[in-house]
C-alpha positions as CSV (number, residue, x, y, z in Angstrom):
1,M,69.7,134.3,194.1
2,N,67.7,132.9,191.2
3,K,70.1,133.1,188.2
4,E,67.2,132.9,185.8
5,K,65.7,136.1,187.2
6,T,69.1,137.9,187.0
7,I,69.5,136.9,183.4
8,G,66.3,138.6,182.3
9,W,64.7,136.0,180.0
10,N,61.2,137.1,179.0
11,F,59.6,134.5,176.8
12,D,56.3,135.0,175.1
13,N,55.9,132.2,172.6
14,S,53.3,133.4,170.1
15,Y,54.3,131.1,167.3
16,S,53.5,128.1,169.5
17,N,49.9,129.2,169.6
18,L,49.4,128.8,165.8
19,P,47.6,125.7,164.5
20,K,49.4,122.4,165.1
21,S,50.0,122.0,161.3
22,F,52.6,124.9,161.6
23,I,54.7,123.3,164.4
24,Y,55.9,120.1,166.1
25,E,56.6,120.4,169.8
26,I,59.9,118.8,170.5
27,S,62.9,119.4,172.9
28,P,66.5,119.6,171.8
29,V,68.3,116.3,172.1
30,P,70.7,116.5,175.2
31,V,74.4,116.3,174.4
32,K,77.2,114.5,176.2
33,R,79.8,117.1,177.2
34,P,78.7,120.7,176.3
35,E,81.5,123.2,176.2
36,L,81.2,126.9,175.5
37,V,83.2,128.0,172.5
38,I,82.1,131.6,172.1
39,F,79.5,133.9,173.5
40,N,78.2,137.2,172.1
41,H,78.1,139.5,175.1
42,D,77.3,142.6,173.0
43,L,74.2,140.9,171.5
44,A,73.1,139.7,175.0
45,D,73.3,143.3,176.3
46,Q,71.3,144.5,173.3
47,M,68.7,141.9,174.1
48,G,68.5,143.1,177.7
49,L,70.1,139.8,179.1
50,N,72.7,139.7,181.8
51,F,74.8,136.6,182.1
52,S,77.4,138.1,184.4
53,N,76.5,135.7,187.2
54,V,76.5,132.6,185.0
55,D,79.7,130.7,184.5
56,N,80.8,129.0,181.3
57,E,79.7,125.6,182.4
58,Q,76.2,126.8,183.0
59,L,76.2,128.8,179.7
60,A,77.3,125.6,177.9
61,K,74.4,123.6,179.4
62,M,71.9,126.4,178.6
63,F,73.0,126.9,174.9
64,S,73.3,123.2,174.2
65,G,69.7,122.5,175.2
66,N,70.7,120.5,178.3
67,L,69.2,123.1,180.5
68,L,66.3,125.1,179.1
69,P,65.4,128.5,180.5
70,K,62.1,128.9,182.3
71,G,59.4,130.1,180.0
72,S,60.8,128.6,176.8
73,K,58.6,126.3,174.7
74,S,60.7,124.5,172.1
75,L,59.4,123.4,168.8
76,A,60.4,122.6,165.2
77,Q,58.8,124.7,162.5
78,A,57.2,123.2,159.4
79,Y,57.9,124.8,156.0
80,A,58.5,123.9,152.4
81,G,60.7,125.4,149.7
82,H,62.1,125.5,146.2
83,Q,65.6,124.2,146.4
84,F,67.6,125.0,143.2
85,G,64.2,125.4,141.6
86,H,62.7,122.1,142.7
87,F,59.8,122.1,145.2
88,T,60.3,120.0,148.4
89,M,58.5,119.6,151.7
90,L,61.0,120.6,154.4
91,G,60.9,121.8,158.0
92,D,63.4,122.3,160.8
93,G,65.5,119.1,160.3
94,R,68.3,120.1,162.7
95,A,67.0,123.2,164.5
96,V,64.7,123.9,167.4
97,L,63.0,127.2,168.1
98,L,63.5,127.7,171.8
99,G,60.9,130.5,172.0
100,E,60.5,134.2,171.6
101,H,62.3,136.6,173.9
102,V,60.8,140.0,174.2
103,S,63.4,142.6,175.1
104,K,62.9,145.7,177.3
105,S,62.5,147.8,174.2
106,N,59.6,145.4,173.2
107,Q,61.6,143.8,170.4
108,R,60.4,140.2,169.8
109,L,63.3,137.8,168.9
110,D,63.3,134.2,168.0
111,I,65.9,132.1,169.9
112,Q,66.8,129.1,167.8
113,F,69.3,126.2,168.3
114,K,70.9,125.0,165.1
115,G,72.4,121.5,165.3
116,S,70.2,120.4,168.2
117,G,69.3,116.9,167.1
118,Q,66.8,115.1,165.1
119,T,63.2,116.3,164.5
120,P,60.3,114.8,162.5
121,F,61.6,116.9,159.6
122,S,65.2,115.4,159.6
123,R,64.6,113.2,156.6
124,N,67.2,110.6,157.6
125,G,69.7,113.3,158.8
126,D,71.3,113.2,162.2
127,G,70.0,116.7,163.1
128,R,73.5,117.7,164.2
129,A,76.0,120.3,163.0
130,A,79.8,120.6,162.9
131,L,81.8,123.2,164.6
132,G,83.3,124.8,161.5
133,P,80.0,125.7,159.8
134,M,78.5,126.9,163.1
135,L,81.5,129.2,163.7
136,R,81.2,130.4,160.0
137,E,77.6,131.4,160.6
138,Y,78.6,133.2,163.8
139,L,81.5,135.1,162.2
140,I,79.7,136.1,159.0
141,S,76.3,136.9,160.5
142,E,78.1,139.2,163.0
143,A,80.2,140.7,160.1
144,M,77.0,141.4,158.2
145,Y,75.5,143.1,161.2
146,S,78.5,145.4,161.4
147,L,78.2,146.1,157.7
148,N,74.7,147.5,158.4
149,I,73.0,144.7,156.4
150,P,69.8,143.2,157.8
151,T,70.7,139.8,159.2
152,T,70.0,137.1,161.7
153,R,72.6,137.1,164.5
154,S,74.5,134.6,166.6
155,L,74.5,134.5,170.4
156,A,76.6,131.5,171.1
157,V,78.4,128.4,169.8
158,V,78.7,125.3,172.1
159,K,80.6,122.1,171.3
160,T,78.6,119.0,172.0
161,G,81.4,116.6,173.0
162,E,80.2,114.3,170.2
163,N,81.4,113.8,166.7
164,V,79.2,114.2,163.6
165,I,80.0,112.1,160.6
166,R,80.3,113.9,157.3
167,E,83.0,113.0,154.8
168,K,85.0,112.4,158.0
169,P,84.3,112.7,161.7
170,L,84.0,116.3,162.8
171,Q,83.4,118.0,166.2
172,G,79.7,118.6,166.8
173,A,78.4,122.0,167.8
174,I,75.2,124.0,168.3
175,L,74.7,127.6,167.2
176,T,72.2,129.8,169.0
177,R,70.7,132.0,166.3
178,V,68.7,135.2,167.0
179,A,66.2,136.4,164.4
180,S,63.2,138.8,164.1
181,S,61.4,135.6,163.2
182,H,62.0,132.4,161.2
183,I,58.9,132.9,159.0
184,R,60.0,132.2,155.4
185,V,58.6,132.2,151.9
186,G,58.7,128.5,152.4
187,T,56.4,128.7,155.4
188,F,53.7,130.2,153.2
189,Q,54.5,127.5,150.5
190,F,53.9,124.8,153.1
191,I,50.6,126.3,154.2
192,R,49.5,126.7,150.6
193,T,50.0,123.0,149.9
194,R,47.4,122.3,152.7
195,E,44.7,124.3,150.8
196,K,43.1,125.5,154.0
197,L,42.2,129.1,153.6
198,N,41.8,129.7,157.3
199,E,45.4,128.6,157.9
200,L,46.7,131.0,155.2
201,N,44.7,133.8,156.7
202,I,46.1,133.0,160.2
203,L,49.7,133.1,158.8
204,V,49.1,136.4,156.9
205,D,47.6,138.0,160.0
206,Y,50.4,136.7,162.3
207,T,53.1,137.8,159.9
208,I,51.7,141.3,159.6
209,T,51.2,141.7,163.3
210,R,54.8,140.6,163.9
211,H,56.6,142.4,161.1
212,Y,54.3,144.9,159.4
213,P,51.7,146.2,161.8
214,E,51.4,149.4,159.7
215,I,49.3,147.4,157.2
216,S,47.2,145.6,159.8
217,K,44.0,147.6,158.9
218,S,44.6,147.2,155.1
219,K,41.6,146.3,153.0
220,N,43.8,143.8,151.1
221,K,46.4,142.6,153.5
222,A,47.9,140.0,151.2
223,Y,48.4,142.6,148.4
224,D,50.1,145.0,150.8
225,L,52.2,142.2,152.4
226,L,53.5,141.3,148.9
227,I,54.4,145.0,148.3
228,K,56.2,145.2,151.6
229,L,58.3,142.0,151.1
230,I,59.3,143.1,147.6
231,D,60.6,146.4,149.0
232,K,62.4,144.6,151.9
233,Q,64.1,142.0,149.7
234,I,65.2,144.6,147.1
235,E,66.8,146.5,149.9
236,L,68.5,143.4,151.1
237,V,69.9,142.1,147.8
238,V,71.1,145.7,146.9
239,N,73.1,145.6,150.2
240,W,74.5,142.2,149.3
241,M,75.6,143.5,145.9
242,R,77.1,146.6,147.6
243,V,79.6,144.5,149.6
244,G,80.2,141.6,147.1
245,F,78.3,139.1,149.3
246,V,77.3,135.8,147.6
247,H,74.6,134.0,149.6
248,G,75.1,130.7,147.8
249,V,71.8,129.0,148.7
250,M,68.9,131.3,147.9
251,N,66.2,128.7,148.1
252,T,62.7,130.0,149.0
253,D,63.1,128.4,152.5
254,N,66.1,130.7,153.0
255,M,64.1,133.9,152.2
256,A,62.9,135.4,155.5
257,I,59.7,137.5,155.5
258,S,61.4,139.9,157.9
259,G,63.9,140.9,155.2
260,E,66.9,139.6,157.1
261,T,69.7,137.5,155.7
262,I,69.3,134.0,156.9
263,D,71.3,130.8,156.6
264,Y,75.1,131.2,156.1
265,G,75.9,127.8,154.6
266,P,77.9,128.1,151.4
267,C,78.1,131.9,151.5
268,A,81.3,133.8,150.7
269,F,82.6,137.3,149.6
270,M,83.7,138.1,146.1
271,D,87.4,139.2,145.5
272,S,87.9,140.0,141.8
273,Y,84.8,141.6,140.3
274,N,82.9,139.0,138.2
275,L,79.1,138.7,138.0
276,G,79.5,134.9,137.6
277,T,81.3,134.5,140.9
278,C,79.9,131.3,142.5
279,F,81.5,129.4,145.4
280,S,78.9,126.8,146.4
281,S,80.0,123.2,145.8
282,I,76.5,122.1,145.0
283,D,75.6,125.0,142.7
284,H,76.9,123.4,139.5
285,M,75.1,125.7,137.1
286,G,75.7,129.0,138.9
287,R,72.1,129.5,139.7
288,Y,72.9,131.5,142.8
289,A,76.0,133.3,141.4
290,Y,76.7,136.9,142.5
291,G,75.1,138.5,139.4
292,N,72.1,136.2,139.5
293,Q,71.0,137.2,143.0
294,P,68.6,139.9,142.0
295,A,66.8,137.7,139.4
296,I,66.6,134.9,142.0
297,V,65.0,137.3,144.5
298,K,62.4,138.2,141.9
299,W,61.8,134.5,141.2
300,N,61.4,133.7,144.9
301,L,59.0,136.6,145.3
302,A,56.9,135.3,142.4
303,R,56.6,132.0,144.4
304,F,55.5,134.0,147.4
305,A,52.9,135.8,145.3
306,E,51.5,132.4,144.2
307,C,50.8,131.5,147.8
308,L,48.7,134.7,148.3
309,L,46.6,134.6,145.1
310,T,43.4,133.4,146.8
311,L,43.6,136.3,149.3
312,I,44.6,138.9,146.7
313,N,41.5,138.3,144.7
314,P,39.0,135.3,144.9
315,K,38.9,135.3,141.1
316,K,42.0,133.4,140.0
317,D,42.5,135.2,136.7
318,E,42.2,138.6,138.3
319,A,44.5,137.6,141.1
320,V,47.2,136.3,138.7
321,K,46.9,139.6,136.7
322,I,47.3,141.7,139.8
323,A,50.2,139.7,141.2
324,T,52.0,139.6,137.8
325,E,51.7,143.4,137.6
326,I,53.3,143.8,141.0
327,I,56.2,141.3,140.3
328,D,56.8,142.9,136.9
329,K,57.7,146.2,138.6
330,F,60.6,144.5,140.4
331,D,63.3,145.1,137.8
332,E,62.6,148.9,137.6
333,Q,62.5,149.1,141.4
334,Y,65.7,147.1,141.8
335,E,67.6,149.1,139.1
336,E,66.6,152.4,140.8
337,K,67.9,151.3,144.2
338,W,71.0,149.6,142.8
339,F,71.9,152.7,140.8
340,L,71.6,154.9,143.9
341,M,73.7,152.4,145.8
342,M,76.5,152.5,143.2
343,K,76.3,156.3,143.1
344,N,76.8,156.3,146.9
345,K,79.8,154.0,146.6
346,L,81.4,156.4,144.1
347,G,80.4,159.5,146.0
348,L,78.3,160.8,143.1
349,I,76.0,163.5,144.7
350,G,73.2,165.0,142.6
351,N,72.3,163.9,139.1
352,D,74.3,163.8,136.0
353,R,73.2,162.1,132.8
354,E,76.7,160.5,132.4
355,D,76.5,158.8,135.8
356,K,75.2,155.5,134.5
357,L,77.9,155.3,131.9
358,L,80.5,156.2,134.5
359,I,79.3,153.3,136.7
360,F,79.1,150.7,134.0
361,N,82.5,151.7,132.6
362,L,84.1,151.2,136.0
363,L,82.5,147.7,136.3
364,E,83.6,146.8,132.9
365,L,87.2,147.9,133.8
366,M,87.0,145.9,137.0
367,N,85.8,142.8,135.2
368,D,88.3,143.1,132.3
369,Q,91.3,143.8,134.6
370,K,90.1,141.3,137.3
371,L,90.3,144.1,139.9
372,D,89.4,143.4,143.5
373,Y,85.8,144.6,144.2
374,T,86.3,145.9,147.7
375,N,89.8,147.3,147.2
376,T,88.9,149.2,144.1
377,F,86.7,151.5,146.1
378,C,89.3,151.6,148.9
379,F,91.8,152.8,146.3
380,L,89.4,155.5,145.1
381,M,89.0,156.7,148.8
382,N,92.8,156.9,149.0
383,Q,93.0,154.0,151.5
384,E,96.2,152.2,151.9
385,I,96.1,148.9,150.0
386,D,99.0,146.7,148.8
387,D,97.9,146.4,145.2
388,N,97.9,150.0,144.0
389,K,99.9,148.9,140.9
390,N,96.8,147.2,139.6
391,Y,95.2,150.6,139.1
392,Q,98.2,152.1,137.3
393,N,97.2,151.9,133.7
394,K,95.9,154.2,131.0
395,K,92.3,152.9,130.9
396,F,91.8,153.2,134.6
397,D,93.5,156.7,134.7
398,N,91.2,157.9,132.0
399,W,88.1,156.7,133.8
400,K,89.4,158.2,137.1
401,M,89.8,161.6,135.5
402,K,86.2,161.6,134.4
403,W,85.0,160.4,137.8
404,Q,87.0,163.1,139.7
405,K,85.2,165.8,137.8
406,R,81.9,164.6,139.5
407,L,83.2,164.8,143.1
408,T,82.2,167.4,145.6
409,K,83.5,168.2,149.1
410,D,81.1,165.7,150.6
411,S,81.8,162.8,148.2
412,K,84.5,161.1,150.3
413,K,82.2,161.2,153.4
414,L,79.5,159.5,151.4
415,M,81.9,156.9,150.1
416,K,83.2,156.0,153.6
417,I,79.9,155.0,154.9
418,N,79.1,152.8,151.9
419,N,82.4,151.1,151.2
420,P,83.8,148.7,153.7
421,V,87.6,148.6,154.2
422,I,87.4,145.1,155.6
423,I,85.2,142.2,154.7
424,P,85.4,138.5,155.7
425,R,87.9,137.5,153.0
426,N,87.5,133.9,152.2
427,H,91.0,132.8,152.9
428,N,90.9,134.6,156.3
429,V,87.7,132.9,157.1
430,E,89.2,129.5,156.3
431,N,92.3,130.2,158.3
432,V,90.6,131.2,161.5
433,L,88.1,128.3,161.2
434,K,91.0,125.9,160.8
435,S,92.7,127.3,163.9
436,A,89.4,127.1,165.9
437,E,88.9,123.5,164.9
438,E,92.4,122.9,166.3
439,N,91.3,124.5,169.6
440,D,93.0,127.8,169.0
441,L,90.2,130.4,169.1
442,S,92.4,133.5,169.3
443,P,92.7,134.1,165.5
444,F,88.9,133.7,165.2
445,K,88.4,136.3,168.0
446,N,90.9,138.7,166.5
447,F,89.3,138.5,163.1
448,L,85.9,139.0,164.6
449,K,87.1,142.1,166.5
450,A,88.5,143.6,163.2
451,L,85.2,143.0,161.5
452,K,83.3,145.0,164.1
453,N,84.4,148.3,162.4
454,P,84.4,147.5,158.7
455,Y,84.2,151.2,157.6
456,T,87.2,152.3,159.6
457,N,90.7,152.0,158.2
458,Q,92.4,150.0,161.0
459,K,96.1,150.2,160.0
460,I,97.2,147.6,162.5
461,L,94.9,145.1,160.7
462,T,96.3,145.3,157.2
463,K,96.8,141.5,157.1
464,Y,93.1,141.2,156.7
465,L,92.6,143.7,153.9
466,S,94.2,141.9,150.9
467,P,92.6,139.1,148.8
468,G,94.1,135.7,149.1
469,K,97.0,134.5,146.9
470,K,95.9,133.0,143.6
471,T,96.7,129.3,143.6
472,G,94.8,128.2,140.5
473,E,92.4,126.2,142.6
474,K,88.7,127.2,142.7
475,Y,87.6,128.2,146.2
476,Q,84.6,126.2,147.3
477,T,82.1,126.5,150.1
478,F,79.8,123.8,151.5
479,C,76.4,123.6,153.1
480,G,77.7,121.8,156.2
481,T,74.6,119.6,156.5
């Protein structure tokens, strides 16, 4: 029996048909001793793939790039980006797009290897990745999916049997990432630098066909694409703010046109509420801190708008005026959606002129008293947490009395679907990654299992619910490149 047929791969590689300037055809660099670390059977099922007749050895070969599935057509994608505000020409320096799998439900999904070796875009890098960062992306991307936040996902992690050299030798690994696409704001920035209008039109048409077919007959596709992306990105960042997620590296090359969260390098989750929360070791000025994320999304969208000016209106001054008017509406749109999100977190149904004051007073209390962001809402939902004493003070009691007057019989139901009980707490992430790097994957798998139901109070999993002990040391995350 042909295993390839039983798996159900259905590649249709439309991106490879774009002009050569968009891509560089290249195969993953074979690895010495591929070994499967973890495989996402749930995701495979959702994609209509069946690996039941494939053993771990074959899976390792397939998801290391040593054995490519029939119909795949691997390539590295070209793009540019503003990294910490500075423009750079980039591209897939350690990733290879295997191709596009079309599921039985007609969903088109990019299959990408991350850590698959050098490409023309590697810029003196080795093109490889270490086990810890690849498992981090697997864990947190799957947690984000369970939190109902648009995200790329992870299908597999394979060890390469080779070391990568960073500050010290680390186990090499390859992640298989699944995404609606890998088209980024940076993709448009790259094409813009080429100043070839036909290529920009091709990219706009391709993006709309793939992600926003409802505007395919628009009289001004670029204008409507900008409107669509603003809406998608506001929805995304509001979701990040809802759960206390800090992306950590919001460069324009990490903003996906699909509206999915992409690239889980120095990401982390906030414990104590603080708008200045920043974990990234390379973000010295806090550019991508928790509270700055909405403003950075707006800044990135302005860079996207710049790429489309010629198509929005052939007259430059008129195009700038139109684009500026669209971008200037961001703050109002964001505040409206953020306010609704916070009302949902607090179970505030209907409208009351005091609601904004109620929300801001709570956030001020949380900031002043260094209250845990996630557990504050758990406490308000009467969930069992081990730091109830933190909420036993006069100021919090007074606020709570005012809040309770706004509750209805459906408030708790609304709160339960908007407030996770469990998130990937930073200390728990570090602990399970450390065990995994020492070849004990059971803590990682147990944590992953707990994160599958983040809105359910799983009493047997209370060890995951509390913030880490305060040591006085600043928690830092790293890019892993």
